[in-house]
C-alpha positions as CSV (number, residue, x, y, z in Angstrom):
1,M,76.9,41.3,53.6
2,S,74.9,38.2,51.7
3,T,71.7,39.0,49.4
4,E,70.4,35.0,49.9
5,N,67.8,36.8,52.8
6,K,66.6,39.3,49.9
7,P,63.6,38.3,48.0
8,W,65.1,40.1,44.9
9,A,68.7,37.7,45.5
10,G,68.0,36.0,42.4
11,R,69.8,38.4,40.0
12,F,72.5,39.2,42.1
13,T,76.0,37.3,42.4
14,E,77.9,39.8,44.2
15,A,77.1,41.0,48.4
16,T,75.5,44.1,48.5
17,D,78.1,46.5,49.8
18,A,78.2,47.3,53.7
19,F,77.8,51.1,53.6
20,V,75.6,50.6,50.2
21,E,73.0,48.6,52.8
22,A,73.0,51.1,55.3
23,F,72.9,54.0,53.3
24,T,69.6,52.3,50.7
25,A,67.8,51.3,53.7
26,S,64.9,53.1,55.0
27,V,63.7,50.9,58.0
28,D,65.3,52.8,60.7
29,F,62.2,55.8,59.4
30,D,59.2,53.7,57.4
31,Q,58.6,51.0,60.5
32,R,56.5,54.0,61.3
33,L,54.2,52.5,58.8
34,A,54.0,49.1,60.1
35,P,50.1,49.2,61.2
36,H,49.1,51.0,57.6
37,D,51.2,48.2,55.8
38,I,49.9,45.3,57.4
39,Q,46.2,46.9,56.9
40,G,46.6,46.7,53.6
41,S,48.7,43.5,53.1
42,I,45.3,42.1,55.2
43,A,43.1,43.6,52.7
44,H,45.2,42.3,50.0
45,A,44.9,38.8,51.1
46,T,41.2,38.6,51.8
47,M,41.3,39.8,47.8
48,L,43.2,37.2,46.9
49,E,41.2,34.6,48.7
50,R,38.0,36.2,46.8
51,I,39.5,35.9,43.5
52,G,40.6,32.1,44.2
53,I,44.3,33.0,44.4
54,L,44.6,31.7,48.0
55,S,42.9,29.2,49.6
56,E,40.5,30.0,52.3
57,K,42.6,28.4,55.2
58,E,45.9,30.4,53.5
59,C,44.3,33.6,53.7
60,K,43.3,32.8,57.6
61,T,46.7,31.7,58.1
62,I,47.9,35.1,56.6
63,V,46.3,37.1,58.3
64,Q,46.3,35.5,61.8
65,G,50.3,35.9,60.8
66,L,49.9,39.8,59.9
67,E,47.8,40.1,63.0
68,D,50.0,38.8,65.3
69,I,53.1,40.8,64.0
70,L,50.6,43.9,64.8
71,T,50.6,42.7,68.2
72,Q,54.5,41.9,68.3
73,I,55.5,45.3,66.9
74,G,52.9,47.4,69.7
75,N,54.4,45.8,72.6
76,G,58.4,46.3,71.0
77,D,59.3,42.8,70.5
78,F,60.0,43.2,66.9
79,Y,63.5,43.1,65.7
80,W,63.8,45.3,62.6
81,A,66.7,44.0,60.1
82,L,68.6,46.9,58.7
83,E,69.5,43.8,56.0
84,L,65.9,43.4,55.2
85,E,66.0,47.0,53.5
86,D,61.9,48.4,54.9
87,V,59.4,47.6,56.8
88,H,57.6,45.9,54.1
89,M,60.4,43.4,53.5
90,N,61.0,43.1,57.2
91,I,57.1,42.0,58.0
92,E,57.0,39.9,54.5
93,A,60.5,37.7,56.1
94,R,59.0,37.6,59.6
95,L,55.5,36.2,58.4
96,I,57.1,33.6,56.0
97,D,59.4,32.7,59.2
98,R,56.2,32.5,61.2
99,I,53.7,30.5,58.5
100,G,55.7,29.2,56.3
101,D,55.1,28.8,52.7
102,A,51.7,30.6,52.7
103,G,53.0,34.2,53.5
104,K,55.2,33.5,50.3
105,K,52.1,33.9,48.3
106,L,50.8,37.3,50.2
107,H,52.9,39.3,47.7
108,T,51.0,37.7,44.7
109,G,49.6,40.9,42.3
110,R,51.5,43.4,43.9
111,S,55.3,45.3,44.3
112,R,56.4,47.3,46.5
113,N,56.1,50.5,44.4
114,D,52.4,50.1,44.9
115,Q,52.7,48.9,48.4
116,V,54.4,52.0,49.9
117,A,52.1,54.4,47.9
118,T,49.2,52.6,49.5
119,D,50.9,53.0,53.0
120,V,52.0,56.1,53.4
121,R,48.1,57.0,51.8
122,L,47.0,55.3,54.6
123,F,48.8,56.9,57.0
124,L,48.3,60.0,55.8
125,R,44.9,59.7,55.8
126,A,44.9,59.3,59.2
127,E,46.7,62.1,60.6
128,I,44.7,64.1,58.5
129,D,41.8,63.1,59.9
130,L,43.7,63.6,63.7
131,I,44.7,66.8,62.5
132,T,41.3,67.9,61.6
133,A,40.3,67.0,65.2
134,E,42.6,69.6,66.7
135,L,41.6,72.0,64.7
136,I,38.4,72.0,65.5
137,H,39.2,71.8,69.4
138,L,41.4,75.0,68.8
139,Q,38.6,76.6,66.9
140,M,36.0,75.8,69.7
141,A,38.7,77.4,72.5
142,L,38.9,80.2,70.3
143,V,35.0,80.6,70.1
144,S,34.7,80.1,73.5
145,L,37.2,83.2,74.4
146,A,35.4,85.2,71.4
147,E,32.1,84.6,73.4
148,C,33.1,85.7,77.1
149,E,35.2,89.3,75.2
150,A,32.5,90.0,72.9
151,D,32.4,93.1,74.5
152,T,36.3,93.5,75.1
153,I,37.6,97.0,73.4
154,M,40.9,96.7,72.1
155,P,42.9,98.3,69.2
156,G,42.9,97.3,65.8
157,F,46.1,97.6,63.5
158,T,47.3,98.5,60.2
159,H,51.0,98.9,59.7
160,L,51.0,98.0,63.8
161,Q,49.5,101.4,63.8
162,V,46.2,102.0,66.0
163,A,43.8,102.2,63.4
164,Q,40.1,101.5,64.3
165,P,38.7,99.9,67.8
166,I,37.5,96.3,67.6
167,T,36.6,93.7,70.2
168,F,38.8,91.1,71.3
169,G,36.2,88.8,70.6
170,H,36.1,90.0,66.8
171,H,40.0,89.4,66.9
172,M,39.7,86.1,68.2
173,M,36.7,84.9,65.6
174,A,39.5,86.1,62.6
175,W,42.1,83.6,63.6
176,Y,38.8,80.9,63.7
177,E,38.7,82.2,60.2
178,M,41.6,81.6,58.9
179,L,41.7,78.1,60.6
180,D,38.6,77.5,59.3
181,R,39.8,77.8,56.0
182,D,42.9,75.6,56.7
183,R,40.2,72.8,57.5
184,D,38.3,73.3,54.6
185,R,41.9,72.9,52.7
186,L,42.4,69.8,54.5
187,S,39.4,68.4,53.7
188,D,40.2,68.6,49.9
189,C,43.4,67.2,50.0
190,R,41.9,64.4,52.0
191,K,39.9,63.7,48.6
192,R,43.4,63.1,46.6
193,V,44.5,61.1,49.6
194,N,42.0,58.9,49.7
195,I,43.2,57.1,46.3
196,M,44.4,53.4,46.3
197,P,47.6,52.8,44.2
198,L,47.5,48.9,44.8
199,G,47.0,46.7,42.2
200,A,49.4,49.0,39.9
201,A,52.3,46.9,41.3
202,A,55.8,48.1,39.7
203,L,54.1,50.2,37.2
204,A,52.4,48.4,34.7
205,G,50.0,46.9,36.5
206,T,49.5,42.7,37.0
207,S,48.4,40.2,34.7
208,Y,46.2,38.5,37.5
209,P,42.7,39.3,38.4
210,L,42.9,41.4,41.1
211,D,39.2,42.8,42.3
212,R,40.9,46.5,42.4
213,N,37.6,47.8,44.2
214,L,37.0,45.1,46.5
215,T,40.6,46.2,47.8
216,A,39.6,49.6,47.6
217,E,36.5,49.2,49.4
218,L,37.9,46.9,51.9
219,L,40.7,49.8,52.6
220,G,38.5,52.6,53.2
221,F,39.5,54.2,49.7
222,S,37.0,56.1,47.0
223,C,38.2,54.1,44.1
224,P,41.2,52.8,42.7
225,A,44.2,54.8,40.8
226,A,43.7,55.1,37.6
227,N,46.8,55.1,35.7
228,S,49.4,52.3,37.4
229,L,52.1,54.8,36.5
230,D,51.1,57.6,38.1
231,A,49.9,55.4,40.9
232,V,53.6,54.8,42.2
233,S,54.9,57.6,41.1
234,D,52.7,60.4,42.2
235,R,53.6,62.1,45.4
236,D,51.6,65.3,44.5
237,F,49.1,64.3,47.7
238,A,52.1,63.9,50.4
239,I,53.4,67.5,48.3
240,E,49.5,69.3,48.6
241,F,49.4,67.9,52.5
242,A,52.6,70.5,53.3
243,A,51.4,72.7,51.4
244,C,48.2,73.0,53.6
245,A,50.3,71.9,57.0
246,S,52.6,75.3,55.7
247,L,49.6,77.4,55.4
248,I,48.2,76.5,59.2
249,M,52.1,76.8,60.2
250,M,51.4,80.2,59.0
251,H,48.5,81.0,60.0
252,L,49.9,79.7,64.0
253,S,52.9,81.8,63.6
254,R,51.3,85.1,63.0
255,F,49.2,83.7,65.9
256,S,52.5,83.3,68.2
257,E,53.9,86.9,66.7
258,E,50.5,88.8,67.8
259,L,50.6,86.9,71.5
260,I,54.0,88.1,72.0
261,L,53.7,91.5,70.9
262,W,50.3,91.7,73.1
263,N,52.4,89.6,76.3
264,S,55.5,92.4,76.4
265,A,55.0,94.8,78.9
266,Q,54.9,97.5,75.9
267,F,51.7,95.9,75.1
268,G,49.9,94.4,78.4
269,F,47.5,93.4,76.3
270,I,47.4,89.8,78.0
271,D,49.1,86.8,80.7
272,L,49.9,84.1,79.2
273,P,49.8,81.1,81.5
274,D,53.1,80.2,83.7
275,A,52.5,77.0,82.5
276,F,53.2,77.5,79.1
277,C,56.2,80.2,79.8
278,T,59.7,79.9,81.5
279,G,62.1,81.9,82.8
280,S,65.8,83.7,82.5
281,S,68.4,81.6,84.0
282,I,70.2,85.0,85.5
283,M,66.8,87.6,84.9
284,P,65.0,86.5,87.6
285,Q,61.9,89.1,86.3
286,K,61.6,87.5,83.1
287,K,58.9,85.6,81.8
288,N,59.4,84.5,78.4
289,P,56.5,83.4,75.5
290,D,58.7,80.5,74.9
291,V,55.9,78.5,73.1
292,P,54.4,80.9,71.4
293,E,57.9,81.9,69.9
294,L,58.8,78.0,69.4
295,V,55.8,77.1,67.5
296,R,56.9,80.9,65.2
297,G,60.1,79.1,64.7
298,K,58.9,75.9,63.8
299,S,56.9,77.0,61.0
300,G,60.0,77.5,58.5
301,R,60.9,74.1,59.4
302,V,57.5,73.0,57.8
303,F,58.3,75.4,54.8
304,G,61.5,74.1,54.7
305,H,59.7,69.9,54.1
306,L,57.2,71.6,51.5
307,F,60.5,72.9,49.4
308,A,62.5,69.5,49.7
309,L,59.2,67.8,48.6
310,L,58.7,70.1,45.9
311,T,62.5,69.3,44.8
312,L,62.7,66.2,45.3
313,M,59.6,65.6,42.4
314,K,60.6,67.9,40.5
315,S,63.2,66.2,38.1
316,Q,61.9,62.5,38.1
317,P,61.3,60.8,35.5
318,L,57.9,58.2,35.5
319,A,57.8,55.6,37.2
320,Y,59.3,54.8,40.5
321,N,62.3,55.8,41.4
322,K,64.7,55.9,44.6
323,D,64.4,58.7,45.1
324,N,61.0,58.9,46.4
325,Q,62.7,56.9,49.2
326,E,63.1,60.7,50.9
327,D,59.6,61.6,50.7
328,K,59.2,60.0,54.0
329,E,61.0,62.2,56.5
330,P,60.0,65.4,55.5
331,L,56.2,64.5,55.6
332,F,56.5,62.7,58.8
333,D,58.1,65.8,60.4
334,T,55.8,68.0,59.0
335,V,53.1,65.5,60.5
336,D,54.2,65.5,63.8
337,T,55.5,69.0,64.6
338,L,52.0,70.6,63.1
339,K,50.2,67.9,65.8
340,H,52.7,69.4,68.5
341,C,51.9,72.6,67.3
342,L,48.0,72.7,66.9
343,R,48.4,70.6,70.7
344,A,50.1,73.3,71.8
345,F,48.4,76.1,71.2
346,T,44.7,74.7,72.1
347,D,46.2,74.0,75.3
348,M,46.9,77.3,76.2
349,M,44.3,79.5,74.3
350,P,41.6,78.5,76.9
351,H,44.1,79.8,79.6
352,V,44.7,83.5,78.0
353,S,43.3,86.2,79.9
354,P,42.5,89.6,78.1
355,N,43.3,92.3,80.1
356,R,40.4,94.1,80.0
357,A,41.7,97.8,80.8
358,N,45.0,98.0,79.5
359,L,43.2,96.9,76.1
360,Y,40.7,99.7,76.4
361,E,43.3,102.5,77.0
362,A,45.0,101.2,74.4
363,A,42.1,101.8,72.2
364,K,41.7,105.6,73.4
365,K,45.0,106.3,72.1
366,G,45.8,106.3,68.0
367,Y,42.8,108.9,67.1
368,A,40.9,105.1,66.3
369,T,37.3,107.3,66.1
370,A,38.3,109.5,63.4
371,T,36.9,107.4,61.0
372,D,33.6,107.3,62.7
373,L,34.2,111.2,62.8
374,A,34.5,111.4,59.0
375,D,31.2,108.3,58.8
376,Y,29.5,111.1,61.0
377,L,30.2,113.7,58.7
378,V,29.1,112.4,55.5
379,R,26.0,111.2,57.4
380,K,25.4,115.5,57.9
381,G,26.0,115.7,54.1
382,V,29.7,116.9,54.1
383,P,30.9,114.8,50.9
384,F,33.8,112.3,52.3
385,R,37.0,114.2,50.7
386,D,35.9,117.6,52.8
387,A,35.2,115.1,55.7
388,H,38.5,113.4,55.5
389,D,40.1,116.5,55.7
390,I,38.6,118.1,58.6
391,V,39.0,115.0,60.7
392,G,42.7,115.4,59.5
393,K,42.5,118.8,61.3
394,A,40.8,118.1,64.5
395,V,43.2,115.3,65.1
396,R,46.0,117.4,64.2
397,L,44.5,119.7,67.3
398,G,44.0,116.9,69.5
399,V,48.0,116.0,68.8
400,D,49.4,119.1,69.4
401,T,46.9,119.3,72.8
402,R,47.4,115.5,73.6
403,R,43.8,115.0,73.9
404,D,41.7,112.3,72.2
405,L,38.9,113.5,70.0
406,S,36.5,112.6,72.3
407,E,38.0,115.2,75.2
408,I,38.3,117.8,72.2
409,S,35.4,120.3,73.4
410,L,32.4,121.2,71.2
411,P,32.9,124.7,70.0
412,E,36.5,123.4,69.3
413,L,35.2,120.8,67.0
414,Q,32.7,123.4,65.2
415,L,35.8,125.4,64.1
416,F,36.5,122.9,61.4
417,S,33.0,122.0,60.4
418,A,29.3,123.9,61.3
419,S,27.6,120.2,60.3
420,I,29.3,118.8,64.2
421,G,26.5,118.5,67.1
422,S,26.5,117.5,70.3
423,D,25.8,114.2,69.3
424,V,29.0,113.7,67.6
425,Y,30.2,112.4,71.2
426,E,28.0,109.0,70.8
427,V,30.6,107.9,67.9
428,L,33.2,109.1,69.1
429,M,33.1,107.1,72.4
430,L,35.0,103.4,71.5
431,E,31.8,101.8,72.7
432,G,29.3,103.7,69.5
433,S,32.2,103.1,67.3
434,V,32.0,99.3,67.9
435,G,28.6,98.8,68.4
436,A,28.1,101.1,64.9
437,R,29.8,98.4,63.2
438,D,26.3,96.2,63.2
439,L,26.7,94.6,60.0
440,I,27.7,91.1,58.9
441,G,31.3,90.3,59.9
442,G,31.1,93.6,61.9
443,T,33.1,94.2,65.5
444,A,29.5,95.4,67.0
445,P,29.2,92.7,70.1
446,K,26.0,91.3,68.8
447,R,27.7,90.6,66.1
448,V,31.0,88.8,67.6
449,R,28.1,87.0,69.6
450,E,26.3,85.9,66.1
451,A,29.1,84.9,64.4
452,A,30.5,82.7,67.6
453,R,27.1,81.2,67.8
454,L,26.9,79.7,64.1
455,A,30.8,79.1,64.5
456,R,30.0,76.4,67.5
457,Q,26.8,75.0,65.8
458,E,29.4,74.1,62.7
459,L,31.8,72.7,64.8
460,E,29.4,70.9,67.1
461,K,28.3,69.3,63.6
462,A,31.9,68.3,62.4
463,M,32.3,66.9,65.8
464,Q,29.9,64.6,65.2
465,S,30.5,63.9,61.7
């Protein structure tokens, strides 16, 4: 392939091999950065005009040309040439073709190295904002469920064994808290994404008197990158985002696992909406929880992208290397996968229906109020270790006679301890057990409602900011 249309052709006397040209090109996937590339170029041109490198007329011509190209791309009328390698050279070549010599001045004081680093940061910053908004919507759906189901009793588990009774609303607020940490991590990640590489040029900065603070201000960055070598070669921000995304996907996978279990005939805790399930090609009775299963499966995909990015960077010397071209596909797919999974959950969760009767009956199994009986004895002056032993014997009787603790008669309970009185049934009933957890973070219905109220307030503030 000829090199004459390439901006770096002056050094070369031999045409690029056709396979090498296709192998090294990134335009098939990095064209996605086009709006951000044009945004960065408009800011760069504006800055060049301010410092006198471009005339006012040249700047206006460049900006108008870039805006026209953006429209053309949006309409699907832009031809992406493989021989021009990437999004940057395709846009620059089209600009020069449209406006002539003024377009050749746009690249003054910058390199594709700082240009692509800026584009990826602009892209990721915008995507973090969209993902954060989706997290808020999902959290709001969980809060609404928590408010509706604050009194709905269900079993709480450890080791997937019935442990203590809780409320469905309390469980939803546990999911809310996981997502709240995720949102906080994304907010913190965004601070490090929001650093501007432009002006670092290839690796050493530039001899042109660029006003990097002005460019940063025009692009909404908090500040220019402090070191030119680091600016063009850093991909920490992409790795950090992938780590945040992996944590979110791990949480969504845990949610999915519970929804899948709860929706099964063996549990029967919830009904998933038909719109988020599919049937079987051979078994007409089946209703498969495909959306949670797919989300659970896609978590591995995002984890893989995190490790791919870590591996990509682990042996690179400073500064920019062609390896860094491989950052985009895993980053883009991480963004897309995460957004789709969050969207699926946000749309699905408002339509999840708890089976209250099944949840209540399940909570009665497994002697979920055993700890309440031990606490009752402690309040009566029995040392905890003795109380633990007494309750263990009572549970043994319940197992042998197939009765819940609340179904064992008072005389039978008093055989294990004279400290047990008729008021014991207040704590052995599920409602009493749940209501007794009346402290900050507890499962008592009024505490769940209070937590949901405060969470809704915080989410409404976040939506307005």
